[in-house]
N, C-alpha and C positions, 0 to 999 in steps of 0.2 A: 257188818260184812265188810272184808279188805280186799285190795285186788293187789297181787305182787306182779311185778314185771322184772324178770330177770333181765339183766342188759338194759336197764331202765334209763340210763343216761347217754346209751349208744346212739348210732345212727337212727335206725327204726325205731329204738325205745323212746328216744327222746322226741319224736313226733308223736307216737303213741300217748306219751305222758301229756304232752300239751294238747292233744286231742280230748283226752279224757276230762282235762281241767276246764279247757276253753268250750268245748262243743257239748260235753254232755254233763258238766256242771257237777263231777267228782271231784271232792276236795279232802283237805286235812289228813287224818291219819287212814284216810281210806285207801290211798295210793302208796304203796311200798315198793320203792325202787332198790331192787338188789342186785348191786353192782360192785365189781372186784376193784374197778378203779372208776370211780363216779367222776364224770365230767360236767360239774355244774353249770358251766357256761350255757350249754345247749339247753338248760331249762330253767335260766336265771329268772324269766318273766313269770314262772310259776313255783320257783322253788320253795317258796314259805307255804304253798297248798300241797307239798306231798313230804312223806318220809322217806331218807335215805338210809339203807343199812349196807353199810361195806361188807360185802361176804363173796365167797367163792362157790361156784358150784360144783366144784370138784370135791368138796367138803360136805357131805350129806347132813351131819350135825347142824352145821350152819345153817342150811337152808330149813330143815326141821324145826329149830328154835326160833327161826323168823315167822315162818309160817304160823306157829302156835302162838307166838307172842304176840302177834298182829290179829289173828283170828281169821286167816286170810282164806277165803272160798273160792277165788279165781286167780289162775295163774297164767299170764302171758309169758311163754319161755322164748326169748329172743337173744339171749346170750349166746355168742357164737364167734368164731375168728374165721374172717373171709379167706378163700383162696386155698391154694394147697400149701403144706408146710416145706420147707427144705429139709433134706435128709435127717439132719442131725435134731430136727425139732419134732419128728413123726409122733414120737411117744407122748410128749406133753401136749400133743395137738390132738390126739386121739382122747386124752384124759378130760379135756375140755368139751370136744365135740360129741363123743360117745358117751363116756362116763358121767358127764355132766347132765346130759339129757337123761339118762338112766336114773341119777340121783334124783332129779327135779321129779320124775314120776314117782319114785318110790315115796319121797318124802311128801308128795301129794297124796299119794294112797295112805299113808300112815297118820297124816294129819286130817284126814277127810275132805280134801279138797274137792268142789262140785264139778269143776272142769279146768283143763289145762288145754290152752290154744298156743301152739308152737310154730315156728318157721321151719318149713323145709324148703325146697328150691327148685327151680328151673334145672338145676344141675343134676338132680337125679335122671334127667332125660340125655345130657351131654356128656360127650367124650366117647362113648361107645357107637356100635352102628346098628343095634337092633331096632332103634326106633326108624331108622331110614328104610328098613325092608317091611315096616308097617304102613308107613306114611311117606309120601313124597317131599323133599326138602321144603318144597313152598305149600305145605298143606299144615293145617292146624294139629297139635297134638292135644288129645284130651286124658282124663285122669286114668281111663282104661287103658292106654297105651303102655306097654311094657318099660319099665325104668331101664336104663342102663348107663349108669356113671361111669366115668371114665378117669375120675381123679379122686383123691381123699375127700374133698368136701363134699362131692355128690352121694360118694358111698356113705359119708357119716349123716348125711341128712337122710337117705333112704334107711338107712340103721334107725334113725328116729322114729320115721313113718312106722316101722315095724315093732319097734318097743310100744309106741304108743297103742298101736292095734292090740297088742298083746295085753297091755294093761287094760284095756276096754273091754275085749272078750274075757280076760280070766278074773279080773277085779271089779268091775264095771265103772272104772273112771273114764268118765266123759272126756273125750281128746277130739280136738279138730286142728288138723295141720293145712297150712296154706304154702303152696310152693309159687312164691314170686317170680316174676322175670327179673331182670335187671331195673332197679329201682334208683330214682335219681332225686336228690335234695341234699339240703345242707348238714354236713356231717360225714357225707360218704368219703370224702376226701382223705377223712382222718379217723375213719372208723377202724377198729381193731382188726388188723389182718396182717398178713405177712407182706403184702403188696402195697398197703396204705395205712400208716399208722404207726405199726410197730418197728418200720424201718423208712428211710427218707422216700419221699415221693420218686416214683421211679422215673426215667426219662420220657417213657412212652405212658401215660397216666391212662386209665379207662375213659372211653369218650365220653361218658357221662359225667366226669369230674370236669372236663374241659370248659364247660360254660362257667364254673367257679373260679377257673384259674382267669379266664377272661375278665369277669367281672372286678378281679383284683389288680387288674392291669398288666397281666402277664400275655405275651403272644402264644397264640395256640393254632394248631393246625387240625382242622376237622376231617373226619373221613370222607370219603367220596360222596358226592350229593345223591347217586342213585341207592346208596346203603339203606335198607330199612331195619328197623328195630322199635321194640315195644318201648313207650315210654309211659311209666307210671309214676306220677309223685308220690312221695312218701308220706303225704298228708292224705291221699287216697289209700295207702297202703295202711295207714293206720284205723280209717272206718272199716277196710275188709278185716282187720284183725277185731275190732270191735262187734262186727257183724256176726263173725265165727263164735265170739264167746257168748252172745245173748239171744241167738236164733234157737228156740226150743227143738230139739231133737233132730238136728241136720241128718238126712239121711246118708251122707257121706262121711268117711274119716279124714279124707284128705281133698282139697280144692286146688286147681291152677288158678293164679291170681295175675292178672296183666290189665291192660286198659285200652290204649290204642298204639296202632302200627302207624309210624310216621318215616317219611324219608328224612335222612339226614340233611339234605339240602332245603328242608323247612327250618330244622333247627339252626342250620348256620344263617340263613336269611333272617329269623328272628334276633339272633345274638347281634346280628351287624346293626339290626335297627335299634335295638334298646342299648347297645354298647357302641356308638358310632366311632369312638376314639380308639376302640381296641384293634389290636392287630390280628385278624382271623383270615387265615389262608385255609385252602382245601387240598389234601394230600390225594396223590392218585394210588396210594398203598391200600388194599382191602383190609378190611378189620373183621374179625371174628364177631359175629352177634347169635345171641339165643335163638333157639328153634322158636317158633310161633307157639303160642297156646291156646286152645279153645276155654274160655272162661264162661260160657253159659251156665253151667252148674253153679257157679259163685253167686251169679245174678239171680238165678231163678230159685235155690236152695235158701241162700241167706240173704236175699235182698239188697245185694252190694250194687250201688249204683256210682261210677267216679263223679266226682264234683270238679275235677280240673280236667282242663285239656293241656296238652304239652305247651302250650302257649301262656296261659293263665298260672300253670305250675312253676313255668320257668322265671315268670315276673316275681313270684313269691319266693322262690329260691334264691334267685339272685339278690333281691332285697335283704333277705335273712343273711346271706352274705355279706354284703356291703354295710349293712348295719353293725354286725360284729367288727368290723373292720374300721368303723368311723366315717364310712363313705356315705354320699347322698344316695337316694334310690333311685331306680330307673323308672320310667313310665310304662304303662301298660301297653 
């Protein structure tokens, strides 16, 4: 049996790759990373334990050939482009996000893959106003609340959920989707997206990228201390993907994925303690955060338990960043 990860050297894919090798002991030709633009630095320590196939999810024949060649039985579909596209790139964006997901499902069906676990997103809830009519803004959303995406990214993720559900009902393909909240970790700053990676880092990067910039010696301005956001470390996200793949007969097709809600002041205080030489100020300008999600079903049905707190995840994250840059580690 082999396992394929589309986008396997990307932000979330690289954490999952390292998790499967280090924590689960899956090595050699059993892990196939299918990636259009492989970034081997992110998996340098396990590079000899995996197979990398340069391929494009918009080309179904490439997917089918790789799945058959390596006798793949499980597929983690994590290849995606983060954020909404500029107007001139909508068509190419949709080919990756929608056609690419359809190709993965169809290739899996043709080749007899046992299960496909894929990435949806909290963005299926965000942008519209329907969810506000169901829950107050301070209440948690659960999987039964109606999606209301307000952008291309969320719309494409909702499309993925519908395609996966149809392949399950019509063809018997086992599928499980996870809706991650915003995830922090090494690689987010340069993940494939129109706002970070394909273009220069914007003047106002996402607040979950700010710790990485501070670790590299750059001045940062954190959001107001009373801002609340969920902080799930990418290594915990990797465990959630694994649970979704290996739990027999999950009762749901889609699960919310989050960990713990924390005040931004806690994050700022931790960064100042870990990086005493860093220039860290606090802005008065509010930032948009994603809605809170109820993740009880993820824990109950799939047995997921976060192993990292925001603090321990941040230490691990910053040390990966600093190691890659040739800098000394920070303390716990």
